[in-house]
GUDRENPA-711059 format. One record per residue (C-alpha): residue number from 1; residue in one letter; x, y, z. Coordinates in Angstrom, 3 decimals, padded with zeros to 6 digits. Example, Ala and Ser with C-alpha at 12.3 -4.5 7.8 and 13.67 -1.06 7.14 Angstrom:
1,a,012.300,-004.500,007.800;
2,s,013.670,-001.060,007.140;
//
This chain:
1,m,-051.035,-105.408,-043.497;
2,k,-050.575,-101.880,-044.811;
3,v,-053.677,-099.648,-044.708;
4,s,-053.904,-096.127,-046.071;
5,v,-056.501,-094.123,-044.157;
6,i,-057.671,-090.910,-045.750;
7,f,-059.237,-087.938,-043.876;
8,h,-059.923,-084.463,-045.117;
9,r,-057.882,-082.832,-042.408;
10,f,-056.325,-084.395,-039.269;
11,g,-057.921,-083.152,-036.064;
12,p,-057.297,-084.572,-032.576;
13,y,-059.922,-087.311,-033.114;
14,h,-058.275,-088.607,-036.197;
15,v,-054.868,-088.752,-034.665;
16,a,-056.156,-090.715,-031.559;
17,r,-057.886,-093.251,-033.790;
18,l,-054.881,-093.791,-036.015;
19,e,-052.535,-094.107,-033.077;
20,a,-054.653,-096.923,-031.797;
21,a,-054.888,-098.602,-035.279;
22,a,-051.120,-098.383,-035.737;
23,q,-050.883,-100.933,-032.886;
24,r,-052.582,-103.447,-035.187;
25,c,-051.627,-102.522,-038.767;
26,q,-049.145,-100.597,-040.673;
27,i,-050.952,-097.308,-041.079;
28,i,-050.347,-094.543,-043.595;
29,g,-052.450,-091.522,-042.667;
30,i,-053.200,-089.398,-045.718;
31,e,-054.459,-085.866,-045.010;
32,l,-056.026,-084.283,-048.042;
33,g,-055.168,-080.684,-046.847;
34,s,-053.976,-078.986,-043.777;
35,e,-056.666,-076.227,-043.882;
36,t,-060.409,-076.364,-043.667;
37,a,-063.173,-073.709,-043.642;
38,e,-065.282,-075.625,-041.156;
39,y,-062.914,-076.049,-038.184;
40,a,-060.290,-073.738,-036.655;
41,w,-058.340,-076.555,-035.117;
42,a,-054.676,-075.888,-034.405;
43,k,-052.339,-077.905,-036.570;
44,i,-051.394,-081.252,-035.172;
45,s,-047.673,-081.612,-034.659;
46,e,-045.768,-084.522,-035.976;
47,g,-044.238,-087.400,-033.905;
48,h,-046.849,-090.083,-034.414;
49,s,-046.554,-093.800,-034.402;
50,f,-048.048,-093.928,-037.964;
51,k,-046.793,-092.481,-041.120;
52,r,-048.479,-089.175,-041.975;
53,l,-048.628,-087.600,-045.405;
54,a,-050.422,-084.508,-046.621;
55,l,-051.435,-083.984,-050.244;
56,f,-051.699,-080.197,-049.807;
57,p,-049.672,-079.285,-046.713;
58,e,-050.516,-075.549,-046.928;
59,g,-054.047,-075.465,-048.124;
60,d,-057.568,-076.914,-048.432;
61,s,-057.801,-079.749,-050.979;
62,r,-061.441,-078.683,-051.725;
63,a,-060.061,-075.535,-053.331;
64,q,-057.753,-077.466,-055.721;
65,m,-058.268,-078.510,-059.292;
66,v,-059.390,-082.159,-059.490;
67,a,-056.629,-082.934,-061.846;
68,e,-053.996,-081.917,-059.346;
69,l,-055.768,-083.710,-056.545;
70,d,-055.974,-086.867,-058.685;
71,k,-052.190,-086.633,-059.564;
72,r,-051.077,-086.236,-055.956;
73,m,-053.308,-088.965,-054.645;
74,r,-052.098,-091.381,-057.370;
75,d,-048.496,-090.489,-056.702;
76,v,-048.812,-091.151,-052.923;
77,l,-050.768,-094.352,-053.252;
78,a,-048.434,-095.670,-056.022;
79,q,-045.486,-095.004,-053.805;
80,e,-046.929,-096.453,-050.644;
81,r,-048.600,-099.455,-052.318;
82,p,-051.147,-100.132,-049.546;
83,d,-052.945,-103.451,-049.178;
84,v,-056.233,-101.595,-048.454;
85,v,-057.322,-098.022,-048.804;
86,a,-059.863,-096.566,-046.373;
87,i,-061.869,-093.720,-048.016;
88,p,-063.935,-091.168,-046.243;
89,g,-067.465,-091.534,-047.786;
90,w,-068.612,-090.540,-051.295;
91,s,-068.956,-086.790,-051.248;
92,e,-065.321,-085.884,-050.797;
93,k,-063.481,-085.634,-054.156;
94,g,-060.386,-086.933,-052.454;
95,a,-062.166,-090.034,-051.611;
96,l,-063.447,-090.502,-055.148;
97,v,-060.003,-090.151,-056.765;
98,a,-058.677,-092.664,-054.231;
99,l,-061.468,-095.115,-055.150;
100,r,-060.674,-094.613,-058.876;
101,w,-057.049,-095.497,-058.096;
102,c,-058.145,-098.698,-056.205;
103,l,-060.228,-099.783,-059.130;
104,d,-057.369,-099.165,-061.631;
105,n,-054.932,-101.087,-059.503;
106,a,-057.155,-103.861,-058.131;
107,v,-056.581,-102.671,-054.480;
108,p,-059.563,-103.191,-052.135;
109,a,-061.309,-100.066,-050.857;
110,m,-062.801,-099.785,-047.368;
111,l,-065.657,-097.287,-047.135;
112,m,-065.694,-095.152,-043.919;
113,s,-069.132,-093.665,-043.498;
114,e,-071.323,-091.922,-040.900;
115,t,-074.318,-091.230,-043.208;
116,t,-077.758,-092.250,-042.100;
117,a,-081.057,-092.584,-044.111;
118,a,-082.518,-089.641,-042.099;
119,d,-079.757,-087.046,-042.746;
120,e,-081.645,-085.437,-045.548;
121,g,-084.290,-086.059,-048.205;
122,r,-083.279,-088.920,-050.555;
123,v,-083.322,-088.476,-054.355;
124,w,-083.254,-091.621,-056.442;
125,r,-080.503,-090.269,-058.668;
126,k,-078.165,-089.656,-055.749;
127,e,-079.042,-093.022,-054.207;
128,f,-078.195,-094.704,-057.548;
129,v,-074.811,-093.093,-057.498;
130,k,-074.180,-094.115,-053.881;
131,r,-075.162,-097.726,-054.655;
132,r,-072.568,-097.868,-057.501;
133,i,-069.941,-096.596,-055.130;
134,v,-070.852,-098.900,-052.258;
135,r,-070.695,-101.874,-054.635;
136,r,-067.142,-101.026,-055.514;
137,c,-066.044,-101.030,-051.917;
138,s,-065.061,-104.355,-050.270;
139,s,-066.017,-103.494,-046.696;
140,a,-066.962,-100.649,-044.478;
141,l,-066.266,-098.995,-041.180;
142,v,-069.171,-096.973,-039.765;
143,g,-070.209,-095.095,-036.713;
144,g,-073.006,-097.168,-035.427;
145,m,-076.420,-098.766,-036.016;
146,r,-078.021,-096.185,-038.176;
147,h,-075.021,-095.905,-040.454;
148,r,-074.830,-099.685,-040.814;
149,d,-078.457,-099.924,-041.669;
150,y,-078.069,-097.242,-044.380;
151,l,-075.199,-099.091,-046.011;
152,v,-077.138,-102.311,-045.989;
153,a,-079.994,-100.468,-047.694;
154,l,-077.499,-099.296,-050.348;
155,g,-076.451,-102.846,-051.035;
156,m,-073.548,-103.759,-048.816;
157,a,-073.705,-107.112,-047.059;
158,p,-074.063,-106.698,-043.275;
159,e,-071.106,-109.064,-042.496;
160,r,-068.800,-106.700,-044.300;
161,i,-069.739,-103.654,-042.148;
162,f,-068.022,-102.943,-038.892;
163,t,-068.632,-100.233,-036.307;
164,g,-066.241,-097.917,-034.331;
165,y,-065.517,-095.133,-036.851;
166,d,-066.764,-092.306,-034.476;
167,a,-064.465,-092.311,-031.438;
168,v,-062.632,-089.793,-029.317;
169,d,-059.782,-090.225,-026.758;
170,n,-062.008,-091.012,-023.814;
171,r,-059.103,-091.105,-021.392;
172,y,-058.104,-087.554,-022.317;
173,f,-061.517,-086.184,-021.530;
174,e,-062.147,-088.250,-018.383;
175,e,-058.815,-087.369,-016.816;
176,g,-058.941,-083.758,-017.975;
177,a,-062.409,-083.327,-016.377;
178,m,-061.332,-085.005,-013.193;
179,e,-058.292,-082.748,-012.901;
180,v,-060.392,-079.628,-013.500;
181,r,-062.900,-080.644,-010.770;
182,s,-060.049,-081.042,-008.336;
183,r,-059.361,-077.289,-008.950;
184,n,-063.062,-076.335,-009.166;
185,s,-062.965,-072.783,-007.731;
186,e,-059.693,-071.851,-009.382;
187,v,-060.767,-072.975,-012.868;
188,r,-064.284,-071.483,-012.541;
189,r,-062.893,-068.104,-011.655;
190,k,-060.339,-068.306,-014.514;
191,h,-062.905,-068.874,-017.132;
192,d,-065.695,-066.939,-015.439;
193,l,-068.038,-069.829,-015.379;
194,p,-071.385,-069.920,-013.438;
195,k,-071.931,-072.371,-010.503;
196,d,-074.436,-074.600,-012.447;
197,y,-074.808,-074.745,-016.181;
198,f,-075.827,-076.683,-019.198;
199,l,-073.042,-076.881,-021.801;
200,a,-073.372,-077.003,-025.586;
201,s,-070.583,-077.046,-028.172;
202,a,-071.271,-076.521,-031.933;
203,r,-070.488,-074.570,-034.985;
204,f,-072.857,-071.614,-035.279;
205,i,-074.676,-072.800,-038.439;
206,p,-078.363,-073.580,-039.081;
207,k,-078.398,-077.288,-038.706;
208,k,-077.066,-077.053,-035.137;
209,n,-080.367,-075.521,-033.957;
210,l,-078.761,-073.169,-031.487;
211,d,-081.601,-070.671,-031.942;
212,g,-084.029,-073.343,-030.890;
213,l,-081.771,-074.222,-027.913;
214,i,-081.766,-070.668,-026.755;
215,r,-085.489,-070.341,-027.116;
216,a,-086.075,-073.578,-025.228;
217,y,-083.728,-072.432,-022.527;
218,a,-085.650,-069.162,-022.144;
219,a,-088.808,-071.211,-021.543;
220,y,-086.824,-073.384,-019.125;
221,r,-085.888,-070.378,-017.040;
222,a,-089.539,-069.104,-016.955;
223,q,-090.936,-072.458,-015.984;
224,t,-088.239,-073.009,-013.335;
225,s,-089.342,-069.712,-011.725;
226,d,-092.996,-070.598,-011.989;
227,l,-092.485,-074.089,-010.578;
228,r,-090.263,-072.736,-007.742;
229,l,-088.125,-075.915,-007.787;
230,p,-086.502,-076.666,-004.411;
231,t,-083.231,-077.944,-005.850;
232,s,-081.536,-074.782,-006.956;
233,d,-081.837,-071.624,-008.982;
234,p,-082.083,-072.076,-012.799;
235,w,-078.928,-073.331,-014.415;
236,s,-077.110,-071.112,-016.886;
237,l,-076.256,-072.017,-020.498;
238,v,-072.759,-072.017,-021.929;
239,i,-072.363,-072.497,-025.701;
240,l,-068.897,-073.043,-027.127;
241,g,-068.133,-072.334,-030.777;
242,n,-068.386,-069.679,-033.425;
243,g,-069.653,-069.327,-036.931;
244,p,-071.727,-067.184,-039.365;
245,l,-074.838,-067.090,-037.107;
246,e,-073.092,-065.560,-034.142;
247,s,-074.409,-062.012,-034.463;
248,g,-077.929,-063.349,-034.846;
249,l,-077.701,-065.511,-031.795;
250,r,-076.291,-062.716,-029.748;
251,s,-079.295,-060.609,-030.898;
252,l,-081.666,-063.289,-029.899;
253,i,-080.116,-063.640,-026.460;
254,a,-080.503,-059.829,-025.958;
255,d,-084.105,-059.914,-027.256;
256,l,-084.977,-062.628,-024.664;
257,s,-083.073,-060.773,-021.927;
258,l,-080.686,-063.668,-021.311;
259,q,-077.382,-061.810,-021.402;
260,d,-076.644,-062.743,-017.831;
261,s,-077.555,-066.397,-018.174;
262,v,-076.339,-067.533,-021.597;
263,l,-072.644,-067.308,-022.166;
264,l,-070.784,-067.491,-025.531;
265,p,-067.123,-067.900,-024.732;
266,g,-066.133,-068.562,-028.383;
267,f,-064.364,-071.436,-030.100;
268,k,-062.102,-073.422,-027.866;
269,q,-059.073,-075.472,-028.864;
270,y,-058.762,-079.148,-027.845;
271,d,-056.645,-078.429,-024.754;
272,e,-059.200,-075.901,-023.484;
273,l,-062.278,-078.153,-023.577;
274,p,-061.812,-080.103,-020.307;
275,a,-062.231,-076.956,-018.277;
276,y,-065.836,-076.418,-019.709;
277,y,-066.814,-080.093,-019.669;
278,g,-065.373,-080.660,-016.176;
279,l,-067.428,-077.955,-014.509;
280,a,-070.722,-078.383,-016.397;
281,n,-073.737,-080.089,-014.874;
282,a,-075.050,-081.609,-018.171;
283,f,-074.542,-081.513,-021.866;
284,v,-077.125,-080.491,-024.527;
285,h,-076.873,-081.249,-028.257;
286,a,-079.833,-079.799,-030.221;
287,s,-078.969,-080.461,-033.904;
288,r,-081.775,-080.834,-036.453;
289,v,-079.452,-083.046,-038.520;
290,e,-076.299,-084.698,-037.237;
291,q,-074.522,-087.649,-038.821;
292,w,-073.123,-088.659,-035.368;
293,g,-072.122,-085.916,-032.916;
294,l,-068.651,-086.420,-031.474;
295,v,-069.200,-083.671,-028.874;
296,v,-071.617,-086.161,-027.229;
297,n,-068.723,-088.675,-026.843;
298,e,-066.614,-085.937,-025.322;
299,a,-069.299,-084.971,-022.859;
300,m,-070.025,-088.570,-021.832;
301,a,-066.287,-089.329,-021.440;
302,s,-066.097,-086.281,-019.202;
303,g,-068.754,-087.814,-016.986;
304,l,-071.765,-085.679,-018.033;
305,p,-075.411,-086.699,-018.256;
306,v,-076.651,-085.788,-021.797;
307,i,-079.717,-084.325,-023.540;
308,v,-079.430,-085.143,-027.233;
309,s,-081.629,-084.555,-030.326;
310,d,-083.061,-087.765,-031.669;
311,r,-081.823,-086.730,-035.124;
312,c,-078.207,-087.374,-034.106;
313,g,-076.716,-090.544,-035.417;
314,c,-075.127,-091.447,-032.104;
315,v,-078.420,-091.734,-030.098;
316,p,-079.104,-095.533,-030.506;
317,d,-075.546,-096.310,-029.581;
318,l,-074.784,-093.753,-026.836;
319,v,-077.999,-092.531,-025.123;
320,r,-079.969,-094.716,-022.750;
321,e,-083.331,-092.906,-022.040;
322,g,-083.590,-092.076,-018.397;
323,k,-080.319,-093.900,-017.619;
324,n,-077.576,-091.482,-018.807;
325,g,-079.719,-088.856,-020.385;
326,y,-082.761,-087.897,-022.460;
327,t,-083.601,-087.538,-026.145;
328,f,-086.062,-085.158,-027.848;
329,n,-087.377,-084.014,-031.267;
330,p,-085.414,-080.970,-032.215;
331,h,-088.548,-079.533,-033.884;
332,d,-090.413,-079.678,-030.574;
333,l,-088.872,-076.939,-028.361;
334,a,-091.338,-077.686,-025.585;
335,a,-089.914,-081.177,-025.373;
336,l,-086.330,-079.755,-025.100;
337,t,-087.532,-077.439,-022.351;
338,e,-089.129,-080.403,-020.554;
339,r,-085.896,-082.308,-020.807;
340,m,-083.965,-079.485,-019.337;
341,l,-086.352,-079.218,-016.458;
342,q,-086.145,-082.969,-015.857;
343,m,-082.345,-082.852,-015.879;
344,s,-082.026,-079.917,-013.513;
345,s,-084.559,-081.415,-011.099;
346,l,-082.634,-084.666,-010.565;
347,e,-081.268,-085.265,-007.118;
348,q,-077.404,-085.050,-006.950;
349,l,-077.154,-088.818,-006.430;
350,e,-079.217,-089.504,-009.479;
351,r,-077.102,-087.189,-011.646;
352,v,-073.994,-089.060,-010.450;
353,r,-075.626,-092.368,-011.583;
354,f,-076.343,-090.755,-014.970;
355,a,-072.700,-089.584,-015.163;
356,d,-071.342,-092.970,-014.310;
357,e,-073.542,-094.602,-016.935;
358,s,-072.256,-092.098,-019.573;
359,r,-068.693,-093.047,-018.876;
360,r,-069.543,-096.738,-018.933;
361,i,-071.361,-096.556,-022.296;
362,v,-068.893,-094.353,-024.125;
363,g,-066.043,-096.444,-022.778;
364,e,-066.962,-098.956,-025.497;
365,f,-066.617,-096.267,-028.194;
366,g,-062.980,-095.315,-027.819;
367,p,-059.944,-095.470,-030.176;
368,a,-059.452,-099.130,-029.471;
369,r,-062.876,-099.799,-031.020;
370,f,-061.925,-097.872,-034.114;
371,a,-058.766,-099.955,-034.347;
372,d,-060.702,-103.206,-033.946;
373,g,-063.207,-102.205,-036.675;
374,l,-060.509,-100.945,-038.984;
375,e,-058.514,-104.141,-038.667;
376,q,-061.491,-106.362,-039.170;
377,a,-062.748,-104.400,-042.253;
378,a,-059.359,-104.440,-043.735;
379,e,-059.007,-108.209,-043.360;
380,i,-062.434,-108.846,-044.911;
381,a,-061.501,-106.493,-047.750;
382,m,-058.263,-108.296,-048.448;
383,a,-060.018,-111.656,-048.513;
384,a,-062.688,-110.546,-050.956;
385,p,-062.374,-110.754,-054.716;
386,r,-060.378,-107.960,-056.169;
387,p,-062.590,-104.971,-057.198;
388,t,-063.286,-104.193,-060.829;
389,a,-065.294,-101.376,-062.364;
390,a,-067.898,-101.608,-065.175;
391,a,-067.982,-098.664,-067.634;
392,i,-070.993,-097.194,-065.784;
393,d,-069.005,-097.063,-062.618;
394,r,-066.230,-094.981,-064.247;
395,l,-068.821,-092.725,-065.814;
396,v,-070.367,-092.195,-062.400;
397,l,-067.016,-091.405,-060.695;
398,n,-065.955,-089.035,-063.514;
399,a,-069.363,-087.288,-063.407;
400,m,-069.062,-086.804,-059.604;
401,l,-065.588,-085.393,-059.939;
402,k,-066.752,-082.761,-062.458;
403,r,-069.429,-081.350,-060.053;
//
C-alpha cells in the first residue's frame, strides 16, 4: 500500500512519525516547502527510510502562486500514483490542491486533523465549507478525543476516524533527559539554569498566553513568600522560544521585578531541548487556544509533571488531574497561580509518581501509534467507494484556493 503523506514543512516530529509509518506502508513524504515563518527549525537532513519530496525546496509554499502549487502537486502525485493521499487539514492550500487531484483521479483522501470545536468561534459559512471537504475524505487520522468529536460533528462516521496524529519521539526525550540528569551539575552550569524551575516552551505570540503565565508566576512568588512553605524557595521560571512579543514580555518581567527569576534563553533547536527538560521540576503550558500542544508530549516523555491549560486539545488524552499534573482555565490567572503552588508544594516522592505517570501515559502516544492510525485509516479509505465531487464541491475548493 502506497501512501503519500503531506506536511507543510518537515520538522523532527514529522520525520519520526513517517519513519515509524514506513515500517507498515510504502510512504512518500511530500513537503510543501522547506521554509516557514512560524518555526526556525534547522533543516532535516536526508537519509530516511521513506521517500521524501519537496514541492518548493528553497522556499515557503504559502508565498507561491496557487497555479504553480497546483501544478507541482499534480506532477508529483501523477508520478508517484499513491493508493491514498493523507492531507493536512482544510486551511492549507497545498492540502486543497491535493484533495482536488484525488477527486479528479478517484484516489481516496485521508484527512489529518487536529482541530477541535473550541479552537475559535464557529461561523456557519465556514462550517458548511468544512462539511463539504470532510465528506470528500474517505477516512481521517486525528490527535485525540476532541478532534475526533469535531469531525463527527462535521459529518464523518466515527468508525472512519483513527487517533495518533500528534506524536513525538518519546524515546529521544526520555533518554536525552536521563542522560542530562546524569550530568546534572555540568549541564546546569553550562546553560546557567537555576536549581528548581518551571519550564515553558512556546512561540511568543498572543494565543500562547505568556503574559498571563508571567503574571501568574509573579503571584506565585508572592504567595510562596507569604505562606513560608517549608519545602524550598520559590521555583524560577524558564521560558524557551522567541517571537514578535519578546520585547513586551521582557518589559513585563522588568515591571514585575522578575529579572532574576524569569529566564528567556531564546529559541532552542531540537538537539538542545533535553538539557532544559531534563533539569526542570515541572512543565507549564498556558495557551488560550491550542489544537494539541506537542510540547506537552515532549515534557511528559522527559519525565515531567505538567500544568496544562484546559483549552489545549491534548488535555483529555494526556493529563490525569492530580495523577500526572493539573489543568486550569487560562483566563483565570489565580487558578494557574494555585496550580503552581500545588506543584511546588508536592513532596519529592509524589513528584516522582507524577513523573512516572507522565511517562506511562505519553508512552501510548508515540510514533508507533501514528503508524497504527495511518495504516488503519489508509486501509479503510482504500476499501471505501472511490470519491467523487459534485459541482458544489469543486466550487467550494476553487473559492478557498482564491482566498
